[in-house]
C-alpha positions in Angstrom: -20.7 -3.5 14.0 -18.3 -6.2 12.8 -17.0 -8.5 15.4 -13.2 -8.7 15.9 -11.4 -11.4 13.9 -10.7 -14.7 15.7 -7.4 -14.8 13.8 -4.5 -12.7 15.0 -3.1 -10.2 12.5 0.3 -11.9 12.3 -1.5 -15.2 11.3 -3.4 -13.4 8.6 -0.2 -11.8 7.2 1.6 -15.1 7.3 -1.2 -16.9 5.5 -1.3 -14.3 2.7 2.5 -14.6 2.3 2.3 -18.3 2.2 -0.3 -18.3 -0.6 2.0 -16.1 -2.7 5.0 -18.4 -2.0 3.3 -21.7 -2.7 1.1 -20.5 -5.6 3.5 -21.9 -8.4 3.2 -25.4 -6.9 -0.6 -25.6 -7.5 -2.7 -25.5 -10.6 -5.0 -22.7 -9.3 -4.8 -20.0 -6.7 -7.8 -21.5 -5.0 -5.9 -24.8 -4.6 -3.0 -23.0 -3.0 -5.3 -21.1 -0.7 -7.1 -24.3 0.3 -3.7 -26.0 1.2 -2.5 -23.0 3.2 -5.9 -22.7 5.0 -5.7 -26.3 5.9 -2.1 -26.1 7.1 -2.7 -23.1 9.3 -6.1 -24.2 10.7 -8.1 -21.4 9.1 -11.8 -22.3 9.2 -12.6 -21.8 5.5 -10.7 -21.2 2.3 -13.1 -18.3 1.6 -11.7 -16.5 4.7 -8.2 -16.7 3.4 -9.4 -15.6 -0.1 -10.8 -12.4 1.4 -7.5 -11.7 3.1 -5.6 -12.2 -0.1 -7.9 -10.0 -2.1 -7.7 -7.2 0.6 -3.9 -7.5 0.6 -3.9 -7.1 -3.2 -6.2 -4.0 -2.9 -4.0 -2.5 -0.2 -0.9 -3.1 -2.4 -2.7 -1.3 -5.3 -2.7 -4.4 -7.6 -6.4 -4.8 -7.4 -9.2 -2.1 -7.5 -11.2 -1.5 -4.4 -11.3 0.2 -1.0 -8.1 -0.1 0.9 -8.0 -0.9 4.6 -6.9 2.7 5.3 -9.7 4.1 3.3 -12.2 1.9 5.1 -11.0 3.0 8.5 -11.2 6.7 7.4 -14.7 6.2 6.1 -15.8 4.6 9.3 -14.3 7.4 11.3 -16.0 10.0 9.2 -19.4 8.3 9.4 -19.1 8.2 13.2 -18.2 11.9 13.3 -21.1 12.7 10.9 -23.5 10.8 13.2 -22.2 12.7 16.3 -22.6 16.0 14.5 -26.1 15.2 13.4 -27.1 14.3 17.0 -25.5 17.6 18.3 -27.4 19.5 15.6 -30.7 17.9 16.6 -30.1 18.9 20.3 -29.3 22.4 19.3 -32.4 22.7 17.1 -34.6 21.4 20.0 -33.0 23.9 22.4 -33.4 26.8 20.0 -37.1 26.0 19.4 -37.7 25.6 23.2 -36.1 29.0 23.9 -37.9 30.6 21.0 -41.2 29.4 22.4 -40.3 30.8 25.8 -39.6 34.2 24.3 -42.8 34.2 22.3 -45.0 33.4 25.3 -46.6 36.4 27.0 -45.4 36.8 30.6 -47.5 38.2 33.5 -46.1 41.4 34.9 -45.6 41.7 38.7 
């Protein structure tokens, strides 16, 4: 399970906006990201690059899995695991009761 981000959502959004705003002032996108990461105290430029790429994916300008799709996939995987556990419990109970029915009982 992924750990929660140490950076608040508002800081992440602000950083992504800043990269878009200052990009024309730098030769490369990486240079713009490096400057913004440094100004905002973000640990590594790679962290900011991932945020920018995810924002582009969410906006539909880059292929990939959106944040909403990832959340839905996570929810469905959890639901699937719960259903599999319930199914295993039901199978075990059914075989237990079937064995009880097949066992000869002494008559009183």
